[in-house]
C-alpha positions as CSV (number, residue, x, y, z in Angstrom):
1,X,-2.3,47.6,48.7
2,X,1.2,48.3,47.6
3,X,3.4,47.6,44.7
4,X,3.8,44.1,45.2
5,X,1.0,43.3,43.0
6,X,2.2,45.6,40.4
7,X,5.8,44.3,40.6
8,X,4.1,40.7,39.9
9,X,2.9,42.0,36.9
10,X,6.1,43.5,35.5
11,X,8.8,40.8,36.0
12,X,9.4,38.3,33.3
13,X,8.3,34.7,34.0
14,X,10.6,32.0,32.9
15,X,9.7,30.0,29.8
16,X,9.1,26.3,30.5
17,X,11.7,24.5,28.6
18,X,10.6,22.0,26.3
19,X,11.7,18.1,27.1
20,X,14.5,16.8,25.3
21,X,14.2,15.2,22.0
22,X,14.4,11.3,22.4
23,X,17.4,9.6,20.4
24,X,15.9,7.4,18.0
25,X,18.2,4.9,15.9
26,X,16.4,3.1,13.4
27,X,17.3,-0.5,12.4
28,X,17.2,-1.8,8.8
29,X,15.6,-5.4,9.3
30,X,15.0,-5.6,5.7
31,X,18.6,-7.1,5.1
32,X,17.8,-10.1,7.4
33,X,14.6,-11.0,5.4
34,X,15.2,-13.9,3.1
35,X,13.8,-13.4,-0.5
36,X,11.0,-15.9,0.5
37,X,9.8,-13.5,3.5
38,X,10.2,-10.5,1.6
39,X,7.7,-11.8,-1.1
40,X,5.4,-13.1,1.6
41,X,4.9,-9.8,3.0
42,X,4.6,-8.2,-0.3
43,X,2.0,-10.9,-1.3
44,X,-0.1,-10.4,1.6
45,X,0.1,-6.6,1.1
46,X,-1.2,-6.7,-2.5
47,X,-4.2,-9.4,-1.1
48,X,-4.8,-6.8,1.5
49,X,-5.3,-3.9,-0.9
50,X,-6.8,-5.8,-3.7
51,X,-9.5,-7.1,-1.3
52,X,-10.0,-3.5,-0.3
53,X,-10.4,-2.6,-3.7
54,X,-12.7,-5.3,-4.7
55,X,-14.7,-4.3,-1.4
56,X,-14.7,-0.6,-2.9
57,X,-15.9,-1.7,-6.0
58,X,-18.9,-3.6,-4.4
59,X,-20.3,-0.9,-2.7
60,X,-23.6,0.9,-4.1
61,X,-22.1,4.0,-4.7
62,X,-17.9,3.6,-4.6
63,X,-16.1,6.2,-3.1
64,X,-13.6,7.6,-6.0
65,X,-11.2,8.4,-3.1
66,X,-11.2,5.1,-1.7
67,X,-11.2,3.2,-5.1
68,X,-8.2,5.4,-6.3
69,X,-6.1,4.7,-3.1
70,X,-6.7,1.0,-3.1
71,X,-5.9,0.4,-6.7
72,X,-2.7,2.5,-6.4
73,X,-1.4,0.4,-3.5
74,X,-2.6,-2.9,-5.3
75,X,-0.7,-2.0,-8.2
76,X,2.5,-0.9,-6.5
77,X,2.7,-4.0,-4.5
78,X,2.4,-6.3,-7.5
79,X,5.4,-4.3,-9.1
80,X,7.3,-4.8,-5.9
81,X,6.3,-8.7,-6.3
82,X,7.7,-8.5,-9.9
83,X,10.9,-7.0,-9.1
84,X,11.4,-9.8,-6.6
85,X,10.7,-12.7,-9.2
86,X,13.5,-14.1,-11.5
87,X,13.2,-13.2,-15.4
88,X,11.1,-16.2,-16.3
89,X,8.4,-15.6,-13.5
90,X,8.4,-11.9,-13.9
91,X,7.5,-12.3,-17.8
92,X,4.3,-14.4,-16.7
93,X,3.4,-11.7,-14.2
94,X,4.0,-9.0,-16.6
95,X,0.2,-9.5,-18.4
96,X,-1.5,-9.3,-15.1
97,X,0.5,-6.3,-14.2
98,X,-0.6,-4.8,-17.6
99,X,-4.1,-5.6,-16.6
100,X,-3.8,-4.3,-13.2
101,X,-2.4,-0.9,-14.7
102,X,-5.4,-1.2,-17.0
103,X,-7.7,-1.2,-14.4
104,X,-5.9,1.4,-12.3
105,X,-6.3,3.8,-15.5
106,X,-10.2,3.2,-15.5
107,X,-10.7,3.5,-11.9
108,X,-8.5,6.6,-11.7
109,X,-10.1,8.3,-14.7
110,X,-12.8,11.3,-14.1
111,X,-15.8,9.3,-15.9
112,X,-15.6,6.4,-13.5
113,X,-19.1,5.8,-12.1
114,X,-21.0,2.9,-10.5
115,X,-22.2,1.4,-13.8
116,X,-18.7,0.5,-14.8
117,X,-17.8,-0.7,-11.7
118,X,-19.3,-4.1,-12.0
119,X,-17.4,-5.0,-15.3
120,X,-14.2,-3.8,-13.6
121,X,-14.8,-6.0,-10.4
122,X,-15.2,-8.9,-12.8
123,X,-12.4,-8.3,-14.6
124,X,-10.5,-7.9,-11.0
125,X,-11.7,-11.1,-9.7
126,X,-10.8,-13.2,-12.6
127,X,-6.9,-11.5,-12.3
128,X,-7.1,-12.1,-8.3
129,X,-7.9,-15.9,-9.1
130,X,-4.9,-16.2,-11.4
131,X,-2.7,-14.4,-9.2
132,X,-3.5,-16.7,-6.3
133,X,-3.6,-20.1,-8.6
134,X,0.0,-18.8,-10.2
135,X,2.0,-16.6,-7.8
136,X,0.9,-17.8,-4.5
137,X,4.3,-17.5,-2.3
138,X,4.5,-21.4,-2.1
139,X,4.3,-22.2,-5.3
140,X,6.8,-19.2,-6.3
141,X,9.3,-19.8,-4.0
142,X,11.8,-21.4,-6.5
143,X,11.5,-18.8,-8.8
144,X,12.6,-15.7,-6.6
145,X,15.8,-13.6,-7.3
146,X,19.0,-14.6,-5.2
147,X,19.9,-11.6,-2.7
């Protein structure tokens, strides 16, 4: 047999070297966006999260985590949209923002259940119609802040 197998057991093997980390350089494309592009992006994202909130509330047994997440994201996008508007348009959006914040407070409360979701859903639908009617990006493009 010999000592060859014993010698193999006792010699250290080289550790494999990890691959080198790739160099990533992120470019900020937000400066290249025009105000209307930025507003249109946040409007579309708000519309997505708001539709998700409506779908979550329409479920027979609403999932509280999903309702809370969609409400939080929709409220954040609506606040971002307000920040992109000039003073006159922002004051018109302010009551809708307060309504959305109230809806968020209700759906985030521990006492939220399926019985109250129908009322919240109707309030949300009315608010959504108003936002689509008054704050659609084509109608509001003249009332955006300049960069």
